[in-house]
PDB file of N, H, CA, C and O in Angstrom:
ATOM      1  N   MET A   1      25.995  44.416  -4.999  1.00  0.00           N
ATOM      2  CA  MET A   1      25.169  43.341  -5.092  1.00  0.00           C
ATOM      3  C   MET A   1      23.797  43.613  -5.527  1.00  0.00           C
ATOM      4  O   MET A   1      23.219  44.639  -5.168  1.00  0.00           O
ATOM      5  N   THR A   2      23.199  42.651  -6.361  1.00  0.00           N
ATOM      6  H   THR A   2      23.669  41.818  -6.653  1.00  0.00           H
ATOM      7  CA  THR A   2      21.884  42.783  -6.883  1.00  0.00           C
ATOM      8  C   THR A   2      20.816  42.287  -6.019  1.00  0.00           C
ATOM      9  O   THR A   2      20.896  41.175  -5.497  1.00  0.00           O
ATOM     10  N   HIS A   3      19.773  43.104  -5.838  1.00  0.00           N
ATOM     11  H   HIS A   3      19.708  44.008  -6.261  1.00  0.00           H
ATOM     12  CA  HIS A   3      18.713  42.702  -4.929  1.00  0.00           C
ATOM     13  C   HIS A   3      17.335  42.679  -5.612  1.00  0.00           C
ATOM     14  O   HIS A   3      17.077  43.458  -6.529  1.00  0.00           O
ATOM     15  N   PRO A   4      16.396  41.715  -5.122  1.00  0.00           N
ATOM     16  CA  PRO A   4      15.016  41.554  -5.907  1.00  0.00           C
ATOM     17  C   PRO A   4      14.371  42.952  -5.785  1.00  0.00           C
ATOM     18  O   PRO A   4      14.551  43.768  -4.881  1.00  0.00           O
ATOM     19  N   PRO A   5      13.622  43.060  -6.822  1.00  0.00           N
ATOM     20  CA  PRO A   5      13.284  42.103  -7.976  1.00  0.00           C
ATOM     21  C   PRO A   5      14.364  41.976  -9.059  1.00  0.00           C
ATOM     22  O   PRO A   5      15.091  42.907  -9.407  1.00  0.00           O
ATOM     23  N   PHE A   6      14.394  40.825  -9.518  1.00  0.00           N
ATOM     24  H   PHE A   6      13.804  40.069  -9.236  1.00  0.00           H
ATOM     25  CA  PHE A   6      15.255  40.544 -10.526  1.00  0.00           C
ATOM     26  C   PHE A   6      14.524  40.593 -11.805  1.00  0.00           C
ATOM     27  O   PHE A   6      13.384  40.134 -11.868  1.00  0.00           O
ATOM     28  N   LYS A   7      15.138  41.152 -12.891  1.00  0.00           N
ATOM     29  H   LYS A   7      16.064  41.526 -12.839  1.00  0.00           H
ATOM     30  CA  LYS A   7      14.407  41.401 -14.257  1.00  0.00           C
ATOM     31  C   LYS A   7      14.977  40.033 -15.022  1.00  0.00           C
ATOM     32  O   LYS A   7      16.168  39.825 -15.255  1.00  0.00           O
ATOM     33  N   ILE A   8      14.023  39.266 -15.315  1.00  0.00           N
ATOM     34  H   ILE A   8      13.055  39.435 -15.125  1.00  0.00           H
ATOM     35  CA  ILE A   8      14.328  37.984 -16.166  1.00  0.00           C
ATOM     36  C   ILE A   8      13.430  37.997 -17.292  1.00  0.00           C
ATOM     37  O   ILE A   8      12.378  38.632 -17.221  1.00  0.00           O
ATOM     38  N   HIS A   9      13.741  37.368 -18.299  1.00  0.00           N
ATOM     39  H   HIS A   9      14.596  36.852 -18.357  1.00  0.00           H
ATOM     40  CA  HIS A   9      13.095  37.351 -19.528  1.00  0.00           C
ATOM     41  C   HIS A   9      12.465  35.714 -19.764  1.00  0.00           C
ATOM     42  O   HIS A   9      13.129  34.680 -19.682  1.00  0.00           O
ATOM     43  N   LEU A  10      11.216  35.812 -20.031  1.00  0.00           N
ATOM     44  H   LEU A  10      10.677  36.652 -20.098  1.00  0.00           H
ATOM     45  CA  LEU A  10      10.562  34.417 -20.306  1.00  0.00           C
ATOM     46  C   LEU A  10       9.706  34.699 -21.562  1.00  0.00           C
ATOM     47  O   LEU A  10       8.904  35.625 -21.686  1.00  0.00           O
ATOM     48  N   ASN A  11      10.017  33.715 -22.504  1.00  0.00           N
ATOM     49  H   ASN A  11      10.669  32.963 -22.403  1.00  0.00           H
ATOM     50  CA  ASN A  11       9.359  33.833 -23.798  1.00  0.00           C
ATOM     51  C   ASN A  11       9.259  35.301 -24.261  1.00  0.00           C
ATOM     52  O   ASN A  11       8.248  35.761 -24.791  1.00  0.00           O
ATOM     53  N   ARG A  12      10.375  35.997 -24.022  1.00  0.00           N
ATOM     54  H   ARG A  12      11.197  35.624 -23.591  1.00  0.00           H
ATOM     55  CA  ARG A  12      10.770  37.472 -24.714  1.00  0.00           C
ATOM     56  C   ARG A  12       9.688  38.396 -23.884  1.00  0.00           C
ATOM     57  O   ARG A  12       9.234  39.396 -24.439  1.00  0.00           O
ATOM     58  N   ARG A  13       9.315  38.079 -22.664  1.00  0.00           N
ATOM     59  H   ARG A  13       9.683  37.266 -22.213  1.00  0.00           H
ATOM     60  CA  ARG A  13       8.732  39.090 -21.822  1.00  0.00           C
ATOM     61  C   ARG A  13       9.516  39.348 -20.618  1.00  0.00           C
ATOM     62  O   ARG A  13       9.994  38.375 -20.035  1.00  0.00           O
ATOM     63  N   VAL A  14       9.707  40.481 -20.180  1.00  0.00           N
ATOM     64  H   VAL A  14       9.319  41.272 -20.653  1.00  0.00           H
ATOM     65  CA  VAL A  14      10.357  40.731 -19.095  1.00  0.00           C
ATOM     66  C   VAL A  14       9.599  40.734 -17.763  1.00  0.00           C
ATOM     67  O   VAL A  14       8.619  41.468 -17.638  1.00  0.00           O
ATOM     68  N   LEU A  15      10.006  39.953 -16.777  1.00  0.00           N
ATOM     69  H   LEU A  15      10.802  39.357 -16.879  1.00  0.00           H
ATOM     70  CA  LEU A  15       9.236  39.776 -15.672  1.00  0.00           C
ATOM     71  C   LEU A  15      10.127  40.105 -14.409  1.00  0.00           C
ATOM     72  O   LEU A  15      11.355  40.076 -14.488  1.00  0.00           O
ATOM     73  N   GLU A  16       9.527  40.389 -13.358  1.00  0.00           N
ATOM     74  H   GLU A  16       8.529  40.413 -13.294  1.00  0.00           H
ATOM     75  CA  GLU A  16      10.240  40.690 -12.105  1.00  0.00           C
ATOM     76  C   GLU A  16      10.027  39.551 -11.066  1.00  0.00           C
ATOM     77  O   GLU A  16       8.950  39.301 -10.525  1.00  0.00           O
ATOM     78  N   ALA A  17      11.226  38.881 -10.859  1.00  0.00           N
ATOM     79  H   ALA A  17      12.100  39.085 -11.299  1.00  0.00           H
ATOM     80  CA  ALA A  17      11.240  37.749  -9.972  1.00  0.00           C
ATOM     81  C   ALA A  17      11.451  38.374  -8.570  1.00  0.00           C
ATOM     82  O   ALA A  17      12.413  39.093  -8.300  1.00  0.00           O
ATOM     83  N   PRO A  18      10.484  38.042  -7.717  1.00  0.00           N
ATOM     84  CA  PRO A  18      10.637  38.691  -6.370  1.00  0.00           C
ATOM     85  C   PRO A  18      11.576  38.080  -5.344  1.00  0.00           C
ATOM     86  O   PRO A  18      11.716  38.627  -4.250  1.00  0.00           O
ATOM     87  N   THR A  19      12.289  36.850  -5.690  1.00  0.00           N
ATOM     88  H   THR A  19      12.175  36.405  -6.578  1.00  0.00           H
ATOM     89  CA  THR A  19      13.215  36.443  -4.874  1.00  0.00           C
ATOM     90  C   THR A  19      14.203  35.554  -5.581  1.00  0.00           C
ATOM     91  O   THR A  19      14.030  35.385  -6.788  1.00  0.00           O
ATOM     92  N   SER A  20      15.259  34.940  -4.962  1.00  0.00           N
ATOM     93  H   SER A  20      15.400  35.077  -3.981  1.00  0.00           H
ATOM     94  CA  SER A  20      16.280  34.159  -5.598  1.00  0.00           C
ATOM     95  C   SER A  20      16.624  33.327  -4.457  1.00  0.00           C
ATOM     96  O   SER A  20      16.542  33.837  -3.340  1.00  0.00           O
ATOM     97  N   PRO A  21      17.008  32.085  -4.582  1.00  0.00           N
ATOM     98  CA  PRO A  21      16.488  31.206  -5.775  1.00  0.00           C
ATOM     99  C   PRO A  21      14.978  30.862  -6.052  1.00  0.00           C
ATOM    100  O   PRO A  21      14.188  30.826  -5.109  1.00  0.00           O
ATOM    101  N   MET A  22      14.625  30.641  -7.178  1.00  0.00           N
ATOM    102  H   MET A  22      15.267  30.670  -7.944  1.00  0.00           H
ATOM    103  CA  MET A  22      13.216  30.177  -7.404  1.00  0.00           C
ATOM    104  C   MET A  22      13.285  28.786  -8.028  1.00  0.00           C
ATOM    105  O   MET A  22      14.239  28.402  -8.706  1.00  0.00           O
ATOM    106  N   SER A  23      12.059  27.966  -7.712  1.00  0.00           N
ATOM    107  H   SER A  23      11.284  28.278  -7.162  1.00  0.00           H
ATOM    108  CA  SER A  23      12.242  26.647  -8.457  1.00  0.00           C
ATOM    109  C   SER A  23      11.732  26.798  -9.953  1.00  0.00           C
ATOM    110  O   SER A  23      11.130  27.811 -10.310  1.00  0.00           O
ATOM    111  N   GLY A  24      11.964  25.891 -10.687  1.00  0.00           N
ATOM    112  H   GLY A  24      12.453  25.068 -10.397  1.00  0.00           H
ATOM    113  CA  GLY A  24      11.517  25.989 -12.190  1.00  0.00           C
ATOM    114  C   GLY A  24       9.914  26.186 -12.324  1.00  0.00           C
ATOM    115  O   GLY A  24       9.409  26.900 -13.190  1.00  0.00           O
ATOM    116  N   SER A  25       9.249  25.529 -11.444  1.00  0.00           N
ATOM    117  H   SER A  25       9.659  24.949 -10.740  1.00  0.00           H
ATOM    118  CA  SER A  25       7.825  25.854 -11.494  1.00  0.00           C
ATOM    119  C   SER A  25       7.268  27.057 -11.109  1.00  0.00           C
ATOM    120  O   SER A  25       6.235  27.535 -11.579  1.00  0.00           O
ATOM    121  N   ALA A  26       8.078  27.621 -10.107  1.00  0.00           N
ATOM    122  H   ALA A  26       8.917  27.232  -9.726  1.00  0.00           H
ATOM    123  CA  ALA A  26       7.673  28.936  -9.491  1.00  0.00           C
ATOM    124  C   ALA A  26       7.928  30.031 -10.706  1.00  0.00           C
ATOM    125  O   ALA A  26       7.161  30.980 -10.867  1.00  0.00           O
ATOM    126  N   ILE A  27       9.075  29.805 -11.539  1.00  0.00           N
ATOM    127  H   ILE A  27       9.698  29.034 -11.408  1.00  0.00           H
ATOM    128  CA  ILE A  27       9.327  30.584 -12.442  1.00  0.00           C
ATOM    129  C   ILE A  27       8.273  30.604 -13.789  1.00  0.00           C
ATOM    130  O   ILE A  27       7.988  31.604 -14.448  1.00  0.00           O
ATOM    131  N   LEU A  28       7.812  29.307 -13.992  1.00  0.00           N
ATOM    132  H   LEU A  28       8.044  28.495 -13.457  1.00  0.00           H
ATOM    133  CA  LEU A  28       6.852  29.102 -14.999  1.00  0.00           C
ATOM    134  C   LEU A  28       5.524  29.906 -14.521  1.00  0.00           C
ATOM    135  O   LEU A  28       4.863  30.613 -15.282  1.00  0.00           O
ATOM    136  N   ALA A  29       5.263  29.715 -13.301  1.00  0.00           N
ATOM    137  H   ALA A  29       5.800  29.140 -12.683  1.00  0.00           H
ATOM    138  CA  ALA A  29       3.933  30.431 -12.646  1.00  0.00           C
ATOM    139  C   ALA A  29       4.039  31.780 -12.684  1.00  0.00           C
ATOM    140  O   ALA A  29       3.004  32.423 -12.862  1.00  0.00           O
ATOM    141  N   LEU A  30       5.256  32.445 -12.531  1.00  0.00           N
ATOM    142  H   LEU A  30       6.096  31.922 -12.387  1.00  0.00           H
ATOM    143  CA  LEU A  30       5.474  33.823 -12.616  1.00  0.00           C
ATOM    144  C   LEU A  30       4.987  34.243 -13.963  1.00  0.00           C
ATOM    145  O   LEU A  30       4.368  35.301 -14.075  1.00  0.00           O
ATOM    146  N   GLY A  31       5.201  33.567 -14.872  1.00  0.00           N
ATOM    147  H   GLY A  31       5.704  32.708 -14.780  1.00  0.00           H
ATOM    148  CA  GLY A  31       4.933  33.920 -16.220  1.00  0.00           C
ATOM    149  C   GLY A  31       3.474  33.574 -16.739  1.00  0.00           C
ATOM    150  O   GLY A  31       3.048  33.822 -17.868  1.00  0.00           O
ATOM    151  N   GLY A  32       2.849  33.011 -15.796  1.00  0.00           N
ATOM    152  H   GLY A  32       3.195  32.810 -14.880  1.00  0.00           H
ATOM    153  CA  GLY A  32       1.469  32.530 -16.257  1.00  0.00           C
ATOM    154  C   GLY A  32       1.310  31.080 -16.866  1.00  0.00           C
ATOM    155  O   GLY A  32       0.287  30.686 -17.427  1.00  0.00           O
ATOM    156  N   TYR A  33       2.464  30.339 -16.680  1.00  0.00           N
ATOM    157  H   TYR A  33       3.295  30.659 -16.225  1.00  0.00           H
ATOM    158  CA  TYR A  33       2.454  29.043 -17.367  1.00  0.00           C
ATOM    159  C   TYR A  33       2.260  27.905 -16.259  1.00  0.00           C
ATOM    160  O   TYR A  33       2.704  28.063 -15.122  1.00  0.00           O
ATOM    161  N   GLY A  34       1.664  26.902 -16.596  1.00  0.00           N
ATOM    162  H   GLY A  34       1.303  26.773 -17.519  1.00  0.00           H
ATOM    163  CA  GLY A  34       1.196  25.989 -15.701  1.00  0.00           C
ATOM    164  C   GLY A  34       2.131  24.722 -15.696  1.00  0.00           C
ATOM    165  O   GLY A  34       3.215  24.912 -16.248  1.00  0.00           O
ATOM    166  N   SER A  35       1.944  23.617 -15.239  1.00  0.00           N
ATOM    167  H   SER A  35       1.064  23.463 -14.790  1.00  0.00           H
ATOM    168  CA  SER A  35       2.972  22.466 -15.087  1.00  0.00           C
ATOM    169  C   SER A  35       2.846  21.676 -16.153  1.00  0.00           C
ATOM    170  O   SER A  35       3.570  20.680 -16.194  1.00  0.00           O
ATOM    171  N   GLU A  36       1.949  21.921 -17.203  1.00  0.00           N
ATOM    172  H   GLU A  36       1.361  22.729 -17.169  1.00  0.00           H
ATOM    173  CA  GLU A  36       2.106  21.226 -18.535  1.00  0.00           C
ATOM    174  C   GLU A  36       3.257  21.932 -19.357  1.00  0.00           C
ATOM    175  O   GLU A  36       3.494  21.364 -20.423  1.00  0.00           O
ATOM    176  N   TYR A  37       3.973  22.978 -19.106  1.00  0.00           N
ATOM    177  H   TYR A  37       3.781  23.439 -18.240  1.00  0.00           H
ATOM    178  CA  TYR A  37       5.177  23.403 -19.717  1.00  0.00           C
ATOM    179  C   TYR A  37       6.337  22.970 -19.128  1.00  0.00           C
ATOM    180  O   TYR A  37       6.436  22.585 -17.963  1.00  0.00           O
ATOM    181  N   GLU A  38       7.387  23.050 -20.101  1.00  0.00           N
ATOM    182  H   GLU A  38       7.306  23.363 -21.048  1.00  0.00           H
ATOM    183  CA  GLU A  38       8.867  22.837 -19.418  1.00  0.00           C
ATOM    184  C   GLU A  38       9.490  24.079 -19.613  1.00  0.00           C
ATOM    185  O   GLU A  38       9.119  24.884 -20.467  1.00  0.00           O
ATOM    186  N   LEU A  39      10.521  24.270 -18.763  1.00  0.00           N
ATOM    187  H   LEU A  39      10.822  23.616 -18.070  1.00  0.00           H
ATOM    188  CA  LEU A  39      11.257  25.406 -18.679  1.00  0.00           C
ATOM    189  C   LEU A  39      12.613  25.134 -19.037  1.00  0.00           C
ATOM    190  O   LEU A  39      13.183  24.130 -18.611  1.00  0.00           O
ATOM    191  N   TYR A  40      13.274  26.123 -19.939  1.00  0.00           N
ATOM    192  H   TYR A  40      12.811  26.939 -20.285  1.00  0.00           H
ATOM    193  CA  TYR A  40      14.739  25.943 -20.290  1.00  0.00           C
ATOM    194  C   TYR A  40      15.241  27.427 -20.075  1.00  0.00           C
ATOM    195  O   TYR A  40      14.679  28.511 -20.227  1.00  0.00           O
ATOM    196  N   GLU A  41      16.533  27.061 -19.657  1.00  0.00           N
ATOM    197  H   GLU A  41      16.989  26.179 -19.533  1.00  0.00           H
ATOM    198  CA  GLU A  41      17.394  28.453 -19.438  1.00  0.00           C
ATOM    199  C   GLU A  41      18.245  28.524 -20.699  1.00  0.00           C
ATOM    200  O   GLU A  41      18.862  27.589 -21.209  1.00  0.00           O
ATOM    201  N   LEU A  42      18.176  29.815 -21.128  1.00  0.00           N
ATOM    202  H   LEU A  42      17.675  30.575 -20.713  1.00  0.00           H
ATOM    203  CA  LEU A  42      18.821  30.045 -22.462  1.00  0.00           C
ATOM    204  C   LEU A  42      20.369  30.864 -22.108  1.00  0.00           C
ATOM    205  O   LEU A  42      20.641  31.579 -21.143  1.00  0.00           O
ATOM    206  N   HIS A  43      20.983  30.576 -22.939  1.00  0.00           N
ATOM    207  H   HIS A  43      20.763  29.995 -23.723  1.00  0.00           H
ATOM    208  CA  HIS A  43      22.404  31.318 -22.847  1.00  0.00           C
ATOM    209  C   HIS A  43      22.240  32.696 -23.854  1.00  0.00           C
ATOM    210  O   HIS A  43      22.790  32.776 -24.953  1.00  0.00           O
ATOM    211  N   GLY A  44      21.500  33.609 -23.346  1.00  0.00           N
ATOM    212  H   GLY A  44      21.054  33.544 -22.454  1.00  0.00           H
ATOM    213  CA  GLY A  44      21.373  34.784 -24.115  1.00  0.00           C
ATOM    214  C   GLY A  44      19.969  34.626 -24.845  1.00  0.00           C
ATOM    215  O   GLY A  44      19.338  33.574 -24.953  1.00  0.00           O
ATOM    216  N   GLU A  45      19.612  35.849 -25.312  1.00  0.00           N
ATOM    217  H   GLU A  45      20.124  36.703 -25.224  1.00  0.00           H
ATOM    218  CA  GLU A  45      18.398  35.867 -25.993  1.00  0.00           C
ATOM    219  C   GLU A  45      18.125  35.058 -27.332  1.00  0.00           C
ATOM    220  O   GLU A  45      16.992  34.712 -27.667  1.00  0.00           O
ATOM    221  N   HIS A  46      19.237  34.799 -28.041  1.00  0.00           N
ATOM    222  H   HIS A  46      20.157  35.080 -27.769  1.00  0.00           H
ATOM    223  CA  HIS A  46      19.134  34.002 -29.300  1.00  0.00           C
ATOM    224  C   HIS A  46      20.047  32.906 -29.200  1.00  0.00           C
ATOM    225  O   HIS A  46      20.917  32.660 -30.036  1.00  0.00           O
ATOM    226  N   ASP A  47      19.810  32.207 -28.081  1.00  0.00           N
ATOM    227  H   ASP A  47      19.104  32.407 -27.402  1.00  0.00           H
ATOM    228  CA  ASP A  47      20.552  30.933 -27.985  1.00  0.00           C
ATOM    229  C   ASP A  47      20.112  29.954 -29.021  1.00  0.00           C
ATOM    230  O   ASP A  47      18.932  29.606 -29.066  1.00  0.00           O
ATOM    231  N   PRO A  48      21.045  29.468 -29.897  1.00  0.00           N
ATOM    232  CA  PRO A  48      20.734  28.483 -30.891  1.00  0.00           C
ATOM    233  C   PRO A  48      20.638  26.889 -30.348  1.00  0.00           C
ATOM    234  O   PRO A  48      20.252  25.929 -31.016  1.00  0.00           O
ATOM    235  N   THR A  49      21.041  26.878 -29.122  1.00  0.00           N
ATOM    236  H   THR A  49      21.354  27.657 -28.579  1.00  0.00           H
ATOM    237  CA  THR A  49      20.927  25.333 -28.649  1.00  0.00           C
ATOM    238  C   THR A  49      19.574  24.921 -28.100  1.00  0.00           C
ATOM    239  O   THR A  49      19.305  23.758 -27.799  1.00  0.00           O
ATOM    240  N   GLY A  50      18.750  25.934 -27.990  1.00  0.00           N
ATOM    241  H   GLY A  50      18.968  26.879 -28.235  1.00  0.00           H
ATOM    242  CA  GLY A  50      17.454  25.685 -27.322  1.00  0.00           C
ATOM    243  C   GLY A  50      17.389  25.611 -25.902  1.00  0.00           C
ATOM    244  O   GLY A  50      16.307  25.479 -25.329  1.00  0.00           O
ATOM    245  N   GLY A  51      18.488  25.689 -25.286  1.00  0.00           N
ATOM    246  H   GLY A  51      19.366  25.796 -25.751  1.00  0.00           H
ATOM    247  CA  GLY A  51      18.647  25.969 -23.818  1.00  0.00           C
ATOM    248  C   GLY A  51      18.733  24.671 -23.148  1.00  0.00           C
ATOM    249  O   GLY A  51      18.677  23.596 -23.745  1.00  0.00           O
ATOM    250  N   VAL A  52      18.884  24.826 -21.746  1.00  0.00           N
ATOM    251  H   VAL A  52      18.929  25.699 -21.261  1.00  0.00           H
ATOM    252  CA  VAL A  52      19.059  23.765 -20.877  1.00  0.00           C
ATOM    253  C   VAL A  52      17.676  23.535 -20.106  1.00  0.00           C
ATOM    254  O   VAL A  52      16.978  24.482 -19.743  1.00  0.00           O
ATOM    255  N   LEU A  53      17.349  22.228 -19.891  1.00  0.00           N
ATOM    256  H   LEU A  53      17.916  21.459 -20.186  1.00  0.00           H
ATOM    257  CA  LEU A  53      15.918  22.044 -19.293  1.00  0.00           C
ATOM    258  C   LEU A  53      16.225  22.195 -17.931  1.00  0.00           C
ATOM    259  O   LEU A  53      17.284  21.788 -17.452  1.00  0.00           O
ATOM    260  N   ILE A  54      15.128  22.904 -17.123  1.00  0.00           N
ATOM    261  H   ILE A  54      14.269  23.235 -17.512  1.00  0.00           H
ATOM    262  CA  ILE A  54      15.100  23.126 -15.687  1.00  0.00           C
ATOM    263  C   ILE A  54      14.015  22.251 -15.179  1.00  0.00           C
ATOM    264  O   ILE A  54      12.847  22.376 -15.545  1.00  0.00           O
ATOM    265  N   ALA A  55      14.437  21.336 -14.302  1.00  0.00           N
ATOM    266  H   ALA A  55      15.387  21.235 -14.005  1.00  0.00           H
ATOM    267  CA  ALA A  55      13.192  20.315 -13.640  1.00  0.00           C
ATOM    268  C   ALA A  55      12.271  21.483 -12.863  1.00  0.00           C
ATOM    269  O   ALA A  55      12.713  22.575 -12.504  1.00  0.00           O
ATOM    270  N   PRO A  56      11.190  21.114 -12.721  1.00  0.00           N
ATOM    271  CA  PRO A  56      10.142  21.898 -11.976  1.00  0.00           C
ATOM    272  C   PRO A  56      10.588  22.165 -10.510  1.00  0.00           C
ATOM    273  O   PRO A  56      10.361  23.221  -9.920  1.00  0.00           O
ATOM    274  N   THR A  57      11.276  21.050  -9.962  1.00  0.00           N
ATOM    275  H   THR A  57      11.460  20.192 -10.442  1.00  0.00           H
ATOM    276  CA  THR A  57      11.767  21.353  -8.397  1.00  0.00           C
ATOM    277  C   THR A  57      13.267  21.886  -8.380  1.00  0.00           C
ATOM    278  O   THR A  57      13.769  22.120  -7.280  1.00  0.00           O
ATOM    279  N   ALA A  58      13.973  22.080  -9.481  1.00  0.00           N
ATOM    280  H   ALA A  58      13.565  21.889 -10.374  1.00  0.00           H
ATOM    281  CA  ALA A  58      15.263  22.628  -9.482  1.00  0.00           C
ATOM    282  C   ALA A  58      15.196  24.036  -8.953  1.00  0.00           C
ATOM    283  O   ALA A  58      14.228  24.735  -9.253  1.00  0.00           O
ATOM    284  N   GLU A  59      16.139  24.490  -8.200  1.00  0.00           N
ATOM    285  H   GLU A  59      16.925  23.923  -7.956  1.00  0.00           H
ATOM    286  CA  GLU A  59      16.365  25.839  -7.715  1.00  0.00           C
ATOM    287  C   GLU A  59      17.231  26.462  -8.616  1.00  0.00           C
ATOM    288  O   GLU A  59      18.303  25.925  -8.896  1.00  0.00           O
ATOM    289  N   VAL A  60      16.839  27.715  -9.187  1.00  0.00           N
ATOM    290  H   VAL A  60      15.968  28.151  -8.959  1.00  0.00           H
ATOM    291  CA  VAL A  60      17.578  28.445 -10.079  1.00  0.00           C
ATOM    292  C   VAL A  60      18.108  29.741  -9.414  1.00  0.00           C
ATOM    293  O   VAL A  60      17.272  30.527  -8.966  1.00  0.00           O
ATOM    294  N   LYS A  61      19.409  30.025  -9.316  1.00  0.00           N
ATOM    295  H   LYS A  61      20.087  29.386  -9.680  1.00  0.00           H
ATOM    296  CA  LYS A  61      19.934  31.230  -8.678  1.00  0.00           C
ATOM    297  C   LYS A  61      19.487  32.459  -9.654  1.00  0.00           C
ATOM    298  O   LYS A  61      19.876  32.361 -10.818  1.00  0.00           O
ATOM    299  N   LEU A  62      18.912  33.310  -9.397  1.00  0.00           N
ATOM    300  H   LEU A  62      18.596  33.390  -8.451  1.00  0.00           H
ATOM    301  CA  LEU A  62      18.559  34.322 -10.397  1.00  0.00           C
ATOM    302  C   LEU A  62      19.395  35.455 -10.334  1.00  0.00           C
ATOM    303  O   LEU A  62      20.069  35.606  -9.315  1.00  0.00           O
ATOM    304  N   HIS A  63      19.468  36.313 -11.290  1.00  0.00           N
ATOM    305  H   HIS A  63      18.921  36.190 -12.117  1.00  0.00           H
ATOM    306  CA  HIS A  63      20.045  37.685 -11.420  1.00  0.00           C
ATOM    307  C   HIS A  63      19.543  38.288 -12.627  1.00  0.00           C
ATOM    308  O   HIS A  63      19.045  37.610 -13.525  1.00  0.00           O
ATOM    309  N   ASP A  64      19.667  39.652 -12.682  1.00  0.00           N
ATOM    310  H   ASP A  64      20.072  40.203 -11.952  1.00  0.00           H
ATOM    311  CA  ASP A  64      18.992  40.380 -13.800  1.00  0.00           C
ATOM    312  C   ASP A  64      19.719  39.713 -15.185  1.00  0.00           C
ATOM    313  O   ASP A  64      20.865  39.279 -15.299  1.00  0.00           O
ATOM    314  N   GLY A  65      18.768  39.783 -16.069  1.00  0.00           N
ATOM    315  H   GLY A  65      17.837  40.136 -15.977  1.00  0.00           H
ATOM    316  CA  GLY A  65      19.210  39.634 -17.478  1.00  0.00           C
ATOM    317  C   GLY A  65      19.211  37.988 -17.870  1.00  0.00           C
ATOM    318  O   GLY A  65      19.692  37.690 -18.964  1.00  0.00           O
ATOM    319  N   LEU A  66      18.747  37.040 -17.107  1.00  0.00           N
ATOM    320  H   LEU A  66      18.356  37.281 -16.218  1.00  0.00           H
ATOM    321  CA  LEU A  66      18.535  35.758 -17.355  1.00  0.00           C
ATOM    322  C   LEU A  66      17.401  35.526 -18.408  1.00  0.00           C
ATOM    323  O   LEU A  66      16.360  36.180 -18.339  1.00  0.00           O
ATOM    324  N   TYR A  67      17.608  34.595 -19.375  1.00  0.00           N
ATOM    325  H   TYR A  67      18.453  34.064 -19.431  1.00  0.00           H
ATOM    326  CA  TYR A  67      16.560  34.371 -20.365  1.00  0.00           C
ATOM    327  C   TYR A  67      16.123  33.034 -20.188  1.00  0.00           C
ATOM    328  O   TYR A  67      16.946  32.138 -19.998  1.00  0.00           O
ATOM    329  N   PHE A  68      14.767  32.793 -20.236  1.00  0.00           N
ATOM    330  H   PHE A  68      14.099  33.521 -20.390  1.00  0.00           H
ATOM    331  CA  PHE A  68      14.116  31.473 -20.091  1.00  0.00           C
ATOM    332  C   PHE A  68      13.135  31.337 -21.442  1.00  0.00           C
ATOM    333  O   PHE A  68      12.785  32.220 -22.226  1.00  0.00           O
ATOM    334  N   ARG A  69      12.861  30.097 -21.428  1.00  0.00           N
ATOM    335  H   ARG A  69      13.145  29.380 -20.792  1.00  0.00           H
ATOM    336  CA  ARG A  69      11.722  29.777 -22.634  1.00  0.00           C
ATOM    337  C   ARG A  69      10.798  28.534 -22.033  1.00  0.00           C
ATOM    338  O   ARG A  69      11.217  27.492 -21.528  1.00  0.00           O
ATOM    339  N   ALA A  70       9.484  28.925 -22.222  1.00  0.00           N
ATOM    340  H   ALA A  70       9.144  29.771 -22.632  1.00  0.00           H
ATOM    341  CA  ALA A  70       8.573  27.918 -21.625  1.00  0.00           C
ATOM    342  C   ALA A  70       8.008  27.344 -22.956  1.00  0.00           C
ATOM    343  O   ALA A  70       7.614  28.076 -23.864  1.00  0.00           O
ATOM    344  N   ILE A  71       7.995  25.876 -23.017  1.00  0.00           N
ATOM    345  H   ILE A  71       8.316  25.282 -22.279  1.00  0.00           H
ATOM    346  CA  ILE A  71       7.560  25.198 -24.012  1.00  0.00           C
ATOM    347  C   ILE A  71       6.596  24.168 -23.515  1.00  0.00           C
ATOM    348  O   ILE A  71       6.853  23.523 -22.498  1.00  0.00           O
ATOM    349  N   PRO A  72       5.369  23.970 -24.275  1.00  0.00           N
ATOM    350  CA  PRO A  72       4.434  22.790 -23.854  1.00  0.00           C
ATOM    351  C   PRO A  72       5.293  21.459 -23.890  1.00  0.00           C
ATOM    352  O   PRO A  72       6.057  21.062 -24.770  1.00  0.00           O
ATOM    353  N   GLY A  73       4.961  20.906 -22.723  1.00  0.00           N
ATOM    354  H   GLY A  73       4.341  21.228 -22.007  1.00  0.00           H
ATOM    355  CA  GLY A  73       5.700  19.511 -22.562  1.00  0.00           C
ATOM    356  C   GLY A  73       5.552  18.512 -23.583  1.00  0.00           C
ATOM    357  O   GLY A  73       6.433  17.702 -23.873  1.00  0.00           O
ATOM    358  N   ASN A  74       4.208  18.600 -24.222  1.00  0.00           N
ATOM    359  H   ASN A  74       3.492  19.258 -23.987  1.00  0.00           H
ATOM    360  CA  ASN A  74       3.992  17.669 -25.234  1.00  0.00           C
ATOM    361  C   ASN A  74       4.366  18.142 -26.645  1.00  0.00           C
ATOM    362  O   ASN A  74       3.913  17.525 -27.608  1.00  0.00           O
ATOM    363  N   ALA A  75       5.181  19.221 -26.825  1.00  0.00           N
ATOM    364  H   ALA A  75       5.549  19.722 -26.043  1.00  0.00           H
ATOM    365  CA  ALA A  75       5.490  19.708 -28.081  1.00  0.00           C
ATOM    366  C   ALA A  75       6.301  18.727 -28.823  1.00  0.00           C
ATOM    367  O   ALA A  75       7.163  18.147 -28.163  1.00  0.00           O
ATOM    368  N   ASN A  76       6.187  18.430 -30.085  1.00  0.00           N
ATOM    369  H   ASN A  76       5.487  18.901 -30.621  1.00  0.00           H
ATOM    370  CA  ASN A  76       6.819  17.791 -31.055  1.00  0.00           C
ATOM    371  C   ASN A  76       7.220  18.739 -32.223  1.00  0.00           C
ATOM    372  O   ASN A  76       6.404  19.254 -32.987  1.00  0.00           O
ATOM    373  N   PHE A  77       8.546  18.910 -32.276  1.00  0.00           N
ATOM    374  H   PHE A  77       9.210  18.492 -31.656  1.00  0.00           H
ATOM    375  CA  PHE A  77       9.128  19.734 -33.334  1.00  0.00           C
ATOM    376  C   PHE A  77       9.729  18.969 -34.481  1.00  0.00           C
ATOM    377  O   PHE A  77      10.303  19.507 -35.428  1.00  0.00           O
ATOM    378  N   GLY A  78       9.566  17.754 -34.337  1.00  0.00           N
ATOM    379  H   GLY A  78       9.100  17.317 -33.567  1.00  0.00           H
ATOM    380  CA  GLY A  78      10.272  16.838 -35.256  1.00  0.00           C
ATOM    381  C   GLY A  78       9.425  16.551 -36.476  1.00  0.00           C
ATOM    382  O   GLY A  78       9.847  15.805 -37.359  1.00  0.00           O
TER     383      GLY A  78
END
């Protein structure tokens, strides 16, 4: 069984998460991102789908090797 800290990836940086589960906002804060960012869980480093949006209050069960992306909430890619 894997124990903390868990090595996760956020915007291509490796972070050590101290516990699991963690809320979406806590994962953002761990990477130095504020509430103006949205968090997406990716299916691997090069996920072509853009990932799945994680709500700030949603609890994410962490394990080594998870990939996340933080994007400004007001970003317009269209």
